[in-house]
ZAMARGU-4260 file (C-alpha; in steps of 0.2 Angstrom, whole numbers, plus 5000, padded with zeros to 4 digits):
<rodrens>
0) 4982/4998/5094 | 4968/5009/5101 | 4951/5003/5089 | 4934/5011/5086 | 4920/4997/5086
5) 4902/4995/5076 | 4898/4980/5082 | 4880/4973/5071 | 4875/4987/5060 | 4862/4982/5050
10) 4860/4987/5033 | 4848/4985/5018 | 4854/4984/5001 | 4858/4976/4989 | 4870/4960/4983
15) 4872/4944/4977 | 4877/4934/4964 | 4858/4929/4960 | 4848/4938/4947 | 4832/4940/4961
20) 4846/4948/4976 | 4851/4966/4961 | 4831/4970/4963 | 4828/4962/4982 | 4835/4969/4999
25) 4841/4963/5010 | 4852/4963/5027 | 4868/4963/5027 | 4878/4967/5045 | 4893/4978/5047
30) 4905/4976/5061 | 4920/4987/5058 | 4937/4989/5069 | 4945/5005/5067 | 4963/5004/5072
35) 4967/5023/5076 | 4975/5032/5091 | 4962/5042/5099 | 4973/5044/5116 | 4975/5065/5110
40) 4956/5067/5109 | 4955/5055/5125 | 4966/5067/5132 | 4960/5085/5128 | 4939/5076/5127
45) 4940/5083/5109 | 4927/5075/5094 | 4938/5084/5081 | 4955/5073/5087 | 4944/5055/5084
50) 4935/5046/5071 | 4918/5046/5074 | 4909/5029/5070 | 4892/5041/5067 | 4901/5045/5054
55) 4907/5032/5050 | 4891/5023/5052 | 4884/5035/5039 | 4899/5031/5028 | 4896/5010/5027
60) 4877/5012/5025 | 4878/5023/5008 | 4890/5015/4999 | 4884/5001/5001 | 4864/5005/4997
65) 4873/5013/4981 | 4881/5000/4972 | 4879/4983/4968 | 4890/4968/4970 | 4892/4948/4966
70) 4901/4945/4981 | 4901/4950/4998 | 4921/4948/4997 | 4919/4962/4985 | 4910/4973/4998
75) 4918/4969/5014 | 4935/4975/5006 | 4930/4989/4997 | 4918/4995/5010 | 4937/4992/5019
80) 4945/5003/5009 | 4935/5015/5008 | 4937/5016/5027 | 4958/5017/5026 | 4957/5032/5012
85) 4943/5042/5019 | 4948/5042/5039 | 4967/5043/5047 | 4966/5022/5053 | 4981/5012/5049
90) 4971/4995/5049 | 4953/4992/5047 | 4946/4975/5051 | 4928/4973/5043 | 4916/4958/5044
95) 4901/4957/5033 | 4887/4945/5037 | 4874/4943/5026 | 4859/4931/5037 | 4847/4929/5024
100) 4859/4919/5009 | 4847/4912/4997 | 4850/4895/5001 | 4844/4883/5012 | 4850/4875/5028
105) 4849/4880/5044 | 4863/4895/5050 | 4865/4910/5059 | 4869/4919/5043 | 4885/4918/5030
110) 4900/4931/5033 | 4919/4937/5026 | 4931/4946/5038 | 4942/4957/5029 | 4961/4962/5038
115) 4966/4978/5028 | 4984/4991/5031 | 4992/5005/5026 | 5010/4995/5023 | 5024/5007/5025
120) 5035/5003/5008 | 5054/5015/5004 | 5058/5011/4983 | 5073/5014/4971 | 5071/5026/4957
125) 5083/5027/4945 | 5087/5036/4926 | 5101/5035/4917 | 5095/5039/4899 | 5087/5057/4888
130) 5079/5069/4901 | 5083/5059/4919 | 5073/5069/4930 | 5058/5071/4920 | 5059/5053/4922
135) 5060/5052/4939 | 5047/5066/4939 | 5035/5052/4928 | 5035/5042/4942 | 5032/5052/4956
140) 5017/5056/4945 | 5009/5040/4943 | 5010/5036/4963 | 5001/5052/4970 | 4992/5051/4956
145) 4988/5029/4964 | 4972/5033/4977 | 4980/5016/4983 | 4996/5022/4987 | 4999/5039/5002
150) 5009/5051/5008 | 5022/5049/4992 | 5041/5060/5000 | 5055/5057/4989 | 5073/5058/4995
155) 5087/5072/4987 | 5093/5067/4970 | 5112/5061/4965 | 5121/5060/4950 | 5128/5040/4953
160) 5143/5031/4943 | 5133/5015/4934 | 5134/4999/4943 | 5135/4980/4939 | 5148/4984/4923
165) 5134/4986/4911 | 5125/5003/4909 | 5138/5015/4900 | 5127/5034/4908 | 5128/5040/4925
170) 5114/5040/4935 | 5102/5050/4942 | 5093/5040/4958 | 5081/5043/4972 | 5072/5035/4986
175) 5055/5036/4988 | 5044/5035/5007 | 5026/5029/5001 | 5010/5021/5012 | 5001/5008/5001
180) 4986/4995/5002 | 4990/4986/4985 | 5000/4971/4993 | 5019/4966/4989 | 5013/4958/4972
185) 5000/4970/4968 | 5012/4984/4971 | 5027/4973/4960 | 5016/4975/4947 | 5013/4994/4949
190) 5029/4998/4947 | 5032/4986/4932 | 5019/4994/4923 | 5025/5013/4927 | 5042/5005/4921
195) 5032/5001/4906 | 5024/5015/4903 | 5041/5025/4907 | 5047/5018/4889 | 5059/5005/4902
200) 5064/4991/4889 | 5073/4975/4897 | 5086/4973/4884 | 5100/4968/4897 | 5102/4963/4916
205) 5109/4983/4922 | 5112/4988/4904 | 5104/5010/4903 | 5087/5013/4906 | 5072/5030/4904
210) 5066/5025/4923 | 5071/5009/4936 | 5059/5006/4953 | 5065/4996/4964 | 5055/4990/4980
215) 5069/4991/4994 | 5056/4990/5012 | 5039/4983/5012 | 5037/4986/5031 | 5049/4974/5037
220) 5040/4960/5027 | 5054/4944/5019 | 5048/4939/5003 | 5058/4927/4992 | 5054/4920/4974
225) 5065/4917/4961 | 5059/4934/4953 | 5055/4944/4968 | 5065/4946/4984 | 5063/4959/4997
230) 5071/4969/5004 | 5079/4969/4990 | 5093/4957/4987 | 5109/4968/4981 | 5103/4985/4994
235) 5116/4982/5004 | 5129/4983/4989 | 5120/4999/4983 | 5128/5016/4985 | 5114/5023/4976
240) 5100/5014/4986 | 5107/5020/5003 | 5114/5039/4999 | 5096/5043/4995 | 5087/5029/5008
245) 5098/5034/5023 | 5088/5054/5019 | 5072/5043/5023 | 5073/5032/5035 | 5093/5031/5044
250) 5088/5018/5057 | 5078/5006/5048 | 5085/4990/5054 | 5087/4976/5038 | 5078/4962/5045
255) 5089/4949/5038 | 5106/4957/5038 | 5101/4968/5056 | 5111/4980/5052 | 5103/4998/5053
260) 5101/5008/5033 | 5112/5021/5042 | 5129/5007/5047 | 5122/4997/5029 | 5127/5017/5021
265) 5145/5018/5032 | 5150/4998/5029 | 5151/5003/5010 | 5156/5023/5013 | 5172/5015/5025
270) 5179/5002/5011
</rodrens>
């Protein structure tokens, strides 16, 4: 992938956990690698079709000078996230060096490097209590309002029969595609909070619920733990997941089953 590089850009500011570091400016040296397809800019020799490294420099300078963090880990992470939110980049690798770190010994610098990127995620939404569409609207609005999430796209909504033999009311289901800066575990906490704020009560497995938000795919990751599996462990058996999901990503390959979403849906429909 193409990338734009700003290397060893020096900014003088106040960051550090020692009291004197919060009032006495010192040097911080930034190197940013911005992963961005600039083929159109190169083809037409057009500055408007790329990301200006001059603008990147100004953004980093303003952020560094107008904040004060104890840790350069925080400075690097927040700076990388800012670049991703402000510019149309897929990924940022950012290094912050601290050559004047107040410690003994001979050294060139202390430094941290952080890599942040937008991740493609597919979610399944469902509700079978109260105003079902309103609960799905609530979930969508919360996703859209989160600045660590962008490009929220929802499928059509479907009325489906309850699954699992416990719930008694029909569901309204949809699928949602998002881009997010959250890690899988962070995103799980976010969607769990959305469920809770949507009046979800977990009395029994597969029971009636106001709002259900499941992580179906997170990039092409495979995650297996006691309480969290990606891809969703039962997605291939769930018509109410696959039908709306096939609208958004029919050719997405399940990384374990090695079948595309449209093939998994056809397997259920042909039973």
